[in-house]
PLY file of the C-alpha trace (Angstrom):
ply
format ascii 1.0
element vertex 166
property float x
property float y
property float z
element edge 165
property int vertex1
property int vertex2
end_header
-11.13 7.99 -23.92
-9.87 5.19 -21.05
-10.96 6.29 -17.61
-8.33 6.09 -14.90
-10.05 6.08 -11.83
-6.72 5.45 -9.74
-5.28 8.38 -11.66
-7.23 11.43 -11.25
-5.37 13.36 -9.13
-2.42 13.47 -11.25
-1.71 15.91 -14.07
-3.45 15.32 -17.42
-0.20 14.82 -19.21
1.04 11.86 -16.88
-2.68 10.43 -17.62
-2.39 10.58 -20.96
1.37 8.87 -21.31
-0.51 5.79 -19.14
-3.44 5.91 -21.61
-0.86 5.68 -24.68
1.17 2.82 -22.88
-2.48 0.90 -22.58
-3.64 1.79 -26.36
-0.18 0.16 -27.62
-0.47 -2.80 -25.12
2.74 -1.83 -23.02
1.81 -1.14 -19.81
2.23 -4.76 -18.88
6.19 -4.29 -20.03
6.37 -1.04 -18.04
5.38 -2.79 -14.83
7.57 -5.54 -15.57
10.71 -3.79 -16.49
10.67 -1.58 -13.47
9.11 -4.35 -10.86
10.05 -7.68 -11.95
10.48 -9.55 -8.83
7.68 -11.04 -6.09
8.03 -10.87 -2.31
8.06 -13.95 -0.21
5.99 -12.54 2.32
2.83 -15.06 1.68
1.64 -15.87 5.45
0.16 -13.31 8.16
3.27 -14.37 10.25
6.13 -13.02 7.98
3.87 -10.15 7.32
3.76 -9.41 11.02
7.74 -9.89 11.40
7.79 -7.83 8.06
5.85 -4.75 9.60
7.66 -4.88 13.04
11.23 -4.74 11.37
9.86 -1.66 9.16
8.26 -0.28 12.57
11.65 -0.62 14.52
13.40 0.61 11.77
12.01 3.81 11.42
9.13 4.15 14.32
10.82 3.16 17.34
9.02 5.18 19.65
5.32 4.41 18.05
2.98 1.72 19.86
3.71 -1.46 19.43
1.95 -3.62 16.70
-0.28 -6.21 18.14
-1.73 -8.11 14.69
-0.69 -7.64 11.11
-2.34 -9.57 8.32
-3.52 -10.22 4.70
-7.34 -9.62 4.77
-9.07 -10.95 1.52
-12.06 -8.52 2.56
-10.14 -5.47 1.65
-10.16 -4.86 -1.79
-10.88 -1.85 -4.06
-14.52 -1.53 -4.21
-13.97 -0.48 -0.38
-11.25 1.82 -1.54
-9.14 0.34 1.10
-5.78 -1.30 0.54
-4.69 -1.39 3.91
-6.45 -0.39 7.17
-4.68 0.45 10.72
-6.84 -0.04 13.92
-6.83 0.69 17.08
-9.18 -1.91 18.99
-10.22 -0.73 22.26
-11.37 -3.40 24.87
-12.02 -3.38 28.70
-9.90 -5.58 30.55
-10.81 -5.48 34.32
-10.70 -2.01 35.10
-8.47 -1.04 32.19
-8.66 0.19 28.72
-6.27 -1.38 26.27
-6.30 -0.39 22.73
-4.77 -2.93 20.29
-3.01 -1.76 17.18
-3.51 -3.60 14.11
-2.70 -3.57 10.12
-4.55 -5.28 7.50
-3.36 -5.51 3.96
-5.24 -6.34 1.15
-4.41 -9.76 0.16
-3.74 -8.80 -3.61
-0.25 -7.55 -2.09
0.74 -10.94 -1.99
1.21 -11.40 -5.45
2.73 -7.71 -5.75
6.25 -6.40 -6.39
7.98 -5.97 -3.14
7.94 -2.56 -3.42
4.47 -1.96 -3.68
4.21 -4.49 -0.51
6.76 -2.04 1.34
5.16 1.01 0.49
1.42 0.07 1.67
2.83 -1.21 5.05
4.98 2.29 5.37
1.88 3.94 4.52
-0.36 2.02 7.35
2.71 2.58 9.67
2.88 6.10 9.22
-0.65 6.30 10.37
0.37 5.71 13.82
2.20 9.17 14.11
0.02 11.06 11.66
-3.93 9.76 11.54
-4.86 12.39 8.35
-2.92 12.13 4.59
-1.66 15.82 5.20
1.90 17.24 4.46
3.58 15.54 7.57
1.90 12.07 7.03
3.57 12.05 3.26
6.91 13.71 4.60
6.96 10.78 7.20
6.25 8.32 3.90
9.17 9.46 2.07
11.52 9.66 5.01
10.57 6.17 5.98
10.61 4.88 2.18
12.60 7.65 -0.13
11.05 7.66 -3.72
7.34 7.12 -1.84
5.57 8.96 -4.12
6.73 7.55 -7.37
5.72 3.90 -5.78
2.60 5.37 -5.01
2.17 6.40 -8.58
3.60 3.33 -9.60
0.95 1.11 -7.54
-1.84 3.08 -8.97
-0.80 2.41 -12.69
-0.52 -1.44 -11.60
-3.93 -1.13 -10.27
-5.18 0.60 -13.62
-3.47 -2.52 -15.36
-5.12 -4.98 -13.14
-8.26 -3.60 -14.10
-7.87 -3.54 -17.82
-10.04 -6.27 -19.52
-7.87 -9.42 -20.71
-6.26 -8.91 -24.26
-7.98 -10.95 -27.11
0 1
1 2
2 3
3 4
4 5
5 6
6 7
7 8
8 9
9 10
10 11
11 12
12 13
13 14
14 15
15 16
16 17
17 18
18 19
19 20
20 21
21 22
22 23
23 24
24 25
25 26
26 27
27 28
28 29
29 30
30 31
31 32
32 33
33 34
34 35
35 36
36 37
37 38
38 39
39 40
40 41
41 42
42 43
43 44
44 45
45 46
46 47
47 48
48 49
49 50
50 51
51 52
52 53
53 54
54 55
55 56
56 57
57 58
58 59
59 60
60 61
61 62
62 63
63 64
64 65
65 66
66 67
67 68
68 69
69 70
70 71
71 72
72 73
73 74
74 75
75 76
76 77
77 78
78 79
79 80
80 81
81 82
82 83
83 84
84 85
85 86
86 87
87 88
88 89
89 90
90 91
91 92
92 93
93 94
94 95
95 96
96 97
97 98
98 99
99 100
100 101
101 102
102 103
103 104
104 105
105 106
106 107
107 108
108 109
109 110
110 111
111 112
112 113
113 114
114 115
115 116
116 117
117 118
118 119
119 120
120 121
121 122
122 123
123 124
124 125
125 126
126 127
127 128
128 129
129 130
130 131
131 132
132 133
133 134
134 135
135 136
136 137
137 138
138 139
139 140
140 141
141 142
142 143
143 144
144 145
145 146
146 147
147 148
148 149
149 150
150 151
151 152
152 153
153 154
154 155
155 156
156 157
157 158
158 159
159 160
160 161
161 162
162 163
163 164
164 165
């Protein structure tokens, strides 16, 4: 039986559907049909502009974003596809907090929907720090269909982990 580490929280019937696609060699076709395109956001500057535009559209009152970048060090072994941080520094007599978002570099080659999903996820942490009901409601508000995209992203990650076909 194929272990589906990214899909463990999903119902067994759904996991079985993914296993059947893998066994028939159809997982790549499934993903290719649903997400045929690749996005054009390839630089840190373009990613920053992309994230700021999403923030302005949905979270105008949230703190400003100081830095957004693709991070080569983020990967699945650290169980992080994106990070949001507030870096605090003392400048003179004031404490300044800079908000940063780091997105795993694997999203440079992903479908535009997956990039949008992960950026929305990290932006939502500016309002809700925990992965609670309010957090996921905010994600769904910012990106209708968020839950389906999160599932499909987990399927994509499963596909990436499969050994090459011989």
